N, C-alpha and C positions, 0 to 999 in steps of 0.2 A: 333921870333927865341925863344926865350925861353919859348914860350908855345908848340913849336913843341919839342924841348928838354923834356921839361917837359912831355911832351905826351908819347915820346919815354922811359923815365925812368920809367914811371908808367907802361907802357906794360911790359917793361922787368922785370921789380918788379913782374908783375901779372905772367907773365909767370914763372918765378923763383918760387913764390908760388905755384904756380899748378904743376910745374914740381917737387917741394918738396913735393906736397900732393900724387902725383902720386907714386912718390919713396916708400913714407911711405906706401902706402894702398899695394905695391907690397912688400914691405917686410912684412908687416903683413901678407899678404894673405901665401908669402913663409913659413913664420914660421907656420901658422897654417898648412899648408900642410905638413910640417916636423913633425909636432907635432902629426898630426894623427896618423900614423904608432905606433906611442909611447901610443897613447891613445888605439887603439885598443888591443895594446899586455897587457896595465895595467888593461885594460876591462876585456879579458881572463883571464889574471892571477887572477885578482879578482874573476872571475866566477869560475876559478876551486880551489880557496883556498876556497870559499863557497861550492863547491860541496865536497871536502877533508873534511872540517869541518862537512858538514851531514852525512857522512859516517863515520867520526870517531865516532859521537854521536851515530849513529845505532850499530856500531861494539860494544863501550861502553855498550848500553844497552842491546845487546844479550849476552856479555861476563857476565853482571850483574846477568841477568836471568840464564846463565849456570853456574855461581858461586854458584848461590841460590840453583839449582837444585844438582849440585855437597853436596853443604852443607848438603842437606837433605838425600841424598844417602848415604853420610857419616854418619849421624846420624844413618839412619837404618842399615849399616854395623856394626857399634859400637854394636847397640841393638842384632843384630843376632850372634854377637861375644859373647857378655856376655851370652846370650840363649844357645851359643855351649859350653861356658865356664862350665856352669851349668850342662848340659848333662854330660860333659865330666867328673866333680867331679862326679856326680851320678854314671854313669858308673864304673868308679873307685874304688868307693865305693862298689859296686855292686860286681865286680870281686873280691877284697878283700874278701869279704864276702863268695863267691865261691870257692876263693882258699883253703880254710880250708878243707871244706868237699872232695873238687876233690883229694886233696893231701891224704887224709884219704882213699880214695876208690882208689886212681891210682892203676897201675900196680904192683909195689912195695908192698903194701897192701893187694891187692885182694890175691896175690902169697902167702903173709903168712896166710890169712884166709883160703886157700885152704889146706896148709899144716899142720895149726892146725885141720881143719876137718879132715883129713885124720887121724894124730894121736890121734885124741879124738876116732875115729872110731875104730882105732885097740886096743883102750884101751876098749873098748866095752861101750861105751856111745851110748845111745839113741839118734836117729835122734832129739828129741825135745830137748833134753839137749844141742847137738851140735847145734843145730839153737840158741838156747838163748847165748851161751858162744862165737859163732862166729858172729853172726848177719847176717849168710845165711839163706835165707827161706828152710823150710822143703824140698820142691819138686825140689829145686836145690841141696840140699844135698843129696836127694835120686837118683838122676840123675847121679851126680858127681860119687856118690859111684858105682852106678850100671855100668856106662861107664868104671871104673878103674877096675872092675872084682869083686867087692865085693857087692853081690846081698843081698840089705836091703829093707825093706819094711815099 
């Protein structure tokens, strides 16, 4: 009887061990099965992070080239601005040079010269002499005096 009891105990022990191994295998299988969605999510997230990194690198490279283009255009613009400033300065200087002759031959000055021409003509000066004193051409004096009614040749 002792052999039978020992055999039963041995069977029960083996069954308990097998039951423990099956339970352990089920727990591991369930754990892996539960972990699978997380693994996929982690893999998807890692893939998206990798794509975002690649996109960020491309954007950074594109911005770098655009910044270089912008710097080059800005330098060209500064150069053009300097050229324009030189031209503006030259134009201002030319205008200053022109201002003095324009003022001396402006409407008020012309009126005074023609009044002087008429006064000199009335005093009997010749057309040559009037031209020298007023700076008006002889033909112009002759025409103006004829139009005024004082025939002179």
